[in-house]
C-alpha positions as CSV (number, residue, x, y, z in Angstrom):
1,M,59.8,0.9,58.6
2,A,60.5,1.7,62.4
3,T,56.9,1.2,63.2
4,A,56.9,-2.3,61.6
5,Q,60.0,-3.4,63.2
6,N,58.5,-2.2,66.6
7,A,55.4,-4.2,65.9
8,K,57.5,-7.3,64.7
9,H,59.3,-7.1,68.1
10,K,56.3,-7.1,70.2
11,L,55.1,-10.0,68.3
12,D,57.9,-11.8,68.9
13,E,57.7,-11.3,72.7
14,L,54.2,-12.1,72.7
15,Q,55.0,-15.6,70.9
16,Q,57.9,-16.2,73.1
17,G,56.1,-15.5,76.5
18,Y,57.3,-13.8,79.3
19,R,61.1,-13.4,80.3
20,P,62.3,-15.5,83.2
21,E,63.2,-12.2,85.2
22,E,59.7,-11.1,85.0
23,I,58.1,-14.3,85.9
24,A,60.4,-14.3,88.9
25,A,59.4,-10.7,90.0
26,A,55.8,-11.7,89.7
27,E,56.5,-14.9,91.9
28,A,58.4,-12.8,94.5
29,R,55.3,-10.3,94.7
30,Y,52.9,-13.3,95.1
31,Q,54.9,-14.9,97.8
32,Q,55.2,-11.4,99.6
33,T,51.3,-10.9,99.4
34,V,50.8,-14.4,100.7
35,A,53.3,-13.9,103.5
36,T,51.6,-10.6,104.5
37,L,48.2,-12.2,104.4
38,D,49.4,-15.0,106.7
39,K,50.8,-12.6,109.1
40,L,47.7,-10.6,109.3
41,Q,45.6,-13.9,109.9
42,R,48.0,-15.0,112.6
43,G,48.7,-11.7,114.1
44,N,52.1,-10.1,115.1
45,R,54.9,-11.9,116.4
46,R,55.5,-11.5,120.0
47,E,58.8,-10.0,119.4
48,D,57.4,-7.2,117.1
49,V,54.9,-6.3,119.7
50,D,57.4,-6.1,122.7
51,A,59.7,-4.2,120.3
52,A,57.0,-1.4,119.4
53,K,55.9,-1.3,123.0
54,A,59.5,-0.6,124.0
55,A,60.0,2.0,121.4
56,L,56.7,3.7,122.5
57,S,57.9,3.7,126.0
58,Y,61.1,5.3,125.2
59,D,59.3,8.0,122.9
60,E,56.9,8.7,125.7
61,A,59.9,9.1,128.3
62,R,61.6,11.5,125.8
63,F,58.4,13.6,125.6
64,R,58.0,13.6,129.3
65,E,61.7,15.1,129.7
66,R,60.5,18.1,127.3
67,E,57.7,18.6,129.7
68,V,58.1,21.4,132.5
69,V,55.6,20.7,135.2
70,A,54.8,23.0,138.3
71,P,54.2,21.1,141.6
72,S,50.8,22.6,142.0
73,A,48.3,25.0,140.5
74,A,50.1,28.6,140.6
75,T,50.8,31.9,138.7
76,V,54.3,32.2,137.0
77,E,55.8,35.5,138.7
78,V,59.2,35.1,137.1
79,L,60.5,33.0,134.3
80,D,64.0,32.6,134.2
81,V,64.4,30.9,130.8
82,R,64.0,31.8,127.0
83,P,62.8,29.8,124.1
84,G,65.9,27.6,123.1
85,D,67.8,27.4,126.4
86,L,69.1,24.3,127.5
87,V,67.9,23.2,131.0
88,A,69.1,20.6,133.2
89,P,66.7,17.9,134.8
90,N,65.2,19.4,138.0
91,T,66.6,22.9,137.7
92,P,64.4,25.6,138.9
93,I,63.3,27.8,135.9
94,A,60.3,29.7,137.3
95,T,59.2,31.5,140.7
96,L,55.4,30.6,141.2
97,L,52.9,32.2,143.3
98,E,50.2,29.8,144.8
99,A,47.0,31.8,145.2
100,D,46.3,30.1,148.4
101,Q,49.5,30.4,149.9
102,I,49.7,34.1,150.5
103,Y,51.6,34.8,153.9
104,I,53.1,37.8,155.7
105,R,56.4,37.6,157.7
106,I,56.5,39.5,160.9
107,Y,59.2,39.8,163.5
108,I,58.2,39.7,167.2
109,P,60.7,40.8,170.0
110,E,62.1,38.3,172.1
111,T,60.4,39.8,175.1
112,E,56.8,39.1,173.3
113,I,57.4,35.8,171.5
114,G,56.0,34.1,174.7
115,H,52.6,35.2,174.0
116,V,52.5,33.9,170.2
117,K,51.5,30.4,169.6
118,V,51.1,28.5,166.1
119,G,47.4,28.5,165.2
120,Q,46.9,31.9,166.7
121,K,44.5,34.2,164.7
122,A,45.4,37.5,163.4
123,D,44.0,40.5,161.8
124,V,45.7,41.7,158.5
125,R,45.1,45.0,156.8
126,V,46.6,45.9,153.5
127,D,47.0,49.3,152.1
128,S,45.0,48.7,148.9
129,F,42.1,47.8,151.1
130,P,42.3,49.9,154.3
131,N,38.7,49.3,155.3
132,K,39.0,45.5,155.0
133,V,40.4,43.1,157.8
134,F,41.7,40.0,156.4
135,E,41.8,37.0,158.7
136,G,45.2,35.4,159.4
137,Q,46.7,32.6,161.3
138,V,50.1,31.9,162.8
139,E,51.6,29.2,160.9
140,Q,55.2,29.1,161.8
141,I,57.5,30.3,164.4
142,N,61.3,30.4,163.8
143,Q,63.1,28.5,166.4
144,Q,66.3,30.7,166.1
145,A,66.1,34.5,166.9
146,E,67.5,37.0,164.6
147,F,69.6,40.1,165.6
148,L,69.9,43.6,164.1
149,P,73.4,43.7,162.5
150,R,75.4,44.3,165.7
151,N,76.4,42.5,168.7
152,V,73.8,42.6,171.7
153,Q,75.5,43.1,175.0
154,T,72.9,44.2,177.7
155,R,69.4,43.4,178.7
156,E,68.2,46.5,177.2
157,E,69.4,45.8,173.7
158,R,67.8,42.3,173.7
159,V,64.7,44.0,172.4
160,H,66.4,44.2,169.3
161,Q,66.5,40.4,169.1
162,V,63.4,39.1,167.2
163,F,61.9,35.9,166.2
164,G,60.4,35.5,162.7
165,V,56.7,34.5,162.3
166,K,54.9,33.4,159.3
167,V,51.2,34.4,159.3
168,R,49.0,32.7,156.5
169,I,46.5,35.1,155.3
170,I,43.1,33.6,154.5
171,D,41.8,35.3,151.4
172,P,39.7,33.0,149.1
173,A,38.7,36.0,146.9
174,G,42.6,36.5,146.0
175,Q,42.7,40.1,146.6
176,V,45.9,40.1,148.7
177,L,48.9,39.8,146.5
178,A,52.4,38.7,147.1
179,G,54.6,41.8,148.0
180,M,51.7,43.9,149.6
181,A,52.5,45.9,152.6
182,A,50.5,44.9,155.6
183,D,49.7,45.5,159.3
184,V,49.3,42.6,161.5
185,K,47.2,42.7,164.8
186,L,47.8,39.3,166.7
187,K,44.5,38.4,168.5
188,A,45.0,36.9,172.2
189,A,46.0,33.5,172.3
190,S,43.5,31.0,173.6
């Protein structure tokens, strides 16, 4: 009996045709498809393209903010952050060692500093390689003298006044490492 009523109901629907809301929904789907086709044929609106470019630029800028960039090729010696730490922009987070930037700081007494010139060659020996002499070059001479931690009063005590001198070690093989003890012999200035 229920089957017969169900079949009669379906027959009535087929004889009456589609309901107005079904026709309206089909018409809306058709119009949407026509609009999509028209958009594909004419291309995107300039405003839509500009909005998409602006969104891309914003996302790229946010991505760049997450990047940590070293100023040059180097080895990380100390990393001062852990995963999850929040870091303010332009905050140093690591100590880097540049392989081609190895130098030694020596101290020359005031009585001898007149014999030292920027560019002067030097022989450098490190304890790890006692039979090897590395080439060095004076790169910087401090402009201000440093004292031992006491007042210097007399001429004899002035030998305790020293100037810091930075000697760059030329070591393309990378054998000299930061923190190694070294002996430096300055060659005669030319």
